[in-house]
N, C-alpha and C positions, 0 to 999 in steps of 0.2 A: 535537521540539524547534525552537524560536525561533532563529535566530541571527544573525535581523536584530542589527543595532548600534543600541543605542540610545543618542539624542545629549542627553546630559545631563550637563552642567559647570558643576561650582562655580566662585565668582569666584577662588579660590585656584589652582583649576587654571589657571586663564587666566592667572592673573600669574608661576605659577611658568613656565607655556611661555615666557610674553613674555620673563621673564630668561635661559632657556637658548636663546631665539634671539636676546640681544640687543637686544632690542626694547622694554623695558620703559622705560628713562630717554626714550626717542622719546617713547613714548607719553604719560609724564608729564608731558615739557615742553609739550606739546601742551595736555596740561590746563591747566598754569601761564599757556601763552598765551593760554587763552581765558579764563583771569580777570584777565590784565591788561587783555584786552579789555574784560572787564565792568566792571571799576572805573574804566576810563578813558571808557568810551561814560556812565557814572553821572556822573561829574564835570563832563561836557559835555551833559547833558540829553539824553544819544541814548536813543531807544526804538524800537521796532518794533512796529506795527500788526498786526490781525487780516488786515486788508485786505492790507498785505503782503505778508505770509505765503501769503494766498489767491493771490494774483498769481504769484507766484514758484512756488509747489507748481504750477498748471496750465501754468505754463511748462516746469517740467522734466517734467510730463503727457505734452505733445505732443513734448519731446526724446525722450522717452523712449517714443511711440505711447503709452502709455495712454488710450488711447480711452474703454474704461468704466470703472466705479467697480471691479466686482469685477476689470480687468486692473492696477487698483493695488494692489486688496489682495491679490493673487497678488504681486506685485511685489515686498509691504513684508512678506510672509511667507519670501522667496526671501530677501532680506535681514536678516531674523528681526529687524526692527522692527515697533512699533506705529505708529500713525497718529500717535501722541502725540510718539513718539520722532521721527519725522519732519518734525514740526513744529518742535520744537526745535533739530535740525540746520538748517532753512530760518533760522530766526532767528536762529542764530548767525553763520551764514554773511551773513545781511541786516544783522546788525550789525557786523559786522565790515567790510560795505563800505562803511554808512553813517557807522563812525568813519576811515578810511581816506580815505575826503573830505572829513571836516572838518579832519581833521588835518593833510590835503598836498593836498587838491584845488587850494586857488588858487597850489601853487608847481611843480604839471609842467610847466605852459607856460615858467615863468622856467629852469626844470632845463634844459627842450629847447632852448631858445634859446642858451642858454650851453654846450649839449654838440652843438651840430645837426651838428659832422662828425663826432660819432661815429657818428652813424645813417647816415648816409648809406652807398649800396651801390653795386656794379658786382657786374652777371651777371659774370663772371671764368671765362674759360679760363689751364688754366697745363699746363706739363708741366716735365720737370726731367731733368736728364742728368748725367754723370759727368763725363765730358771737355769742356773750355774750349773743345777745338778742334770738337767734335761740334756744340756746342752755335752756335759763331759758323758753322759751315757752314750748320748749318739755318736759321741766323736770315735770312743770304743765299738758300737756298733759297725760301725764305716771302715774301722781300720779293718775290723775279723771278719768282714765280709757279710755281716750278718742284715745287712741295709746296703741300697748305693746311698752314696749324696744324695742323687737325683729322689728319691723316692722319700729320704729323710726331709728334704728341703717342700717335698710335695705334701707332706704331710703335717708336718711342724712349723715353719715358714711363716712368722706372725702379719708376712706381708701378701694380702693374699691376690695380686696381680704375680709377684714370685713365685707363689705357689701355684699358680698354672702355667709357669715357664720353668718346672721345676727347680728353680732358683738361678734362671741363666740372667745376666745381666749385660753382657756382651762383651764389645769390646771396649775397655776403658782406657783410659790414659794413667798415668801416673798423678798426675796435678787435679785428677777426679777421686783418687783414694782417700780417706782420711789418715794425715801425717803419722799416726800413731801405730797404723795398719799398713800404707805404702809400703815400706822395709821389707817385711814379712812377707808381701803379697809377691812383690816383685823376686826376690830372693829364691820364695820356692820352685820346686822342680815343677815339669809336668804332671797333671793327676795327684801331685800331693797334697795332702789334707791340710791347711793350715787352722788352728783357732785351736780351745775359743779363746775369742780375744773378745771381754769386757770396755763397753763403752755404754755411754748414758741413755742409747738405744737399746741394749741387751746385749747377747751372749753370741758373737758373730764365729759361724764355720766358711772356711773359704776354700775352694779348688781350684786351681789355674788349669785351664785345657787347653792352652797354648799363648807360648810367649810370642809378641811380637816386637822385633827390635825397631829402632828408630830409623827412619830410612828418609833421606830427603829428594821425598818423590817432587812430581812436577808439583801434583796437586796441592803436595807440602810447601813447596815452595811460595807457591801463590798464594795458600791461605795466609803465611808468614808478610811476606809481600804485603798485604793487603792489610794486616795490622798496624804496620810498619808506617802504612803510608793513613792511615785512619789517623792515629795519634800524631803525626804531623800538623793533619787537618785542623783534628780539632785544636792542637796546641795554637795555631794559627789563626784560628776562628774565635776560642779564647782570649788573645792578646786584642782581635781589633774589637771586641764585644766589650771590652773590660777599658779600652782606651780612647775608644773612638763615642761620640755621643749620636744616637741613631735620631732621626728626627721623629720628633713625638706627632708629627699630623698625619702620618702613616699605621701608627698604633702595631705596627708588627713586633715587636719586641716589649712590646708593653705589658 
């Protein structure tokens, strides 16, 4: 007897599984996103060439270390894809990227300039204690070099994970810091002790190890562009969703 499980799946089986996993609406939303992209790209006269698809395919091969054609074939088989499926996926990706650049590419720099402070970062250390008196004592001990900031954090921080890291919070954006604390932290000099500052959590002491000015790097440019495009895509989707009745027989959005 052959007990090997045959992997044969019908479309209805896949759809029913996605329903039970509460994933069907998510997938259908992404399909509708693609329709929105296709329509907008057509209106803007945007298309993707065969050469562009080949360049991106080669980049993906290098990234995945698919050095030989046979390596690519095996990888596609594992992903349950045909070469055509892969090409269509690459084409959709490139179309999305080109549309995003067309719609918002010229707005990114202006957005960055207007919101520069939000992209400032500090390499931040902090620890929190519950008692005000202890916070004041530790402040003076650190100032007098009787104990280092890192030792104080290791011994007294109320957060166990941060104790293990001696108060290290890492690179932190201004928007990620509490509004009442951010101005003090981002105006502090390097290695300057800040605090104690009382919040509902406790009494905070901070130390800025480094200040990272906001720069419009290629990664940040792409991050802003992606966010702008996604907001536009969400707005287009919401408009369609609220103004058109989808077929109830499909059950896609019910």
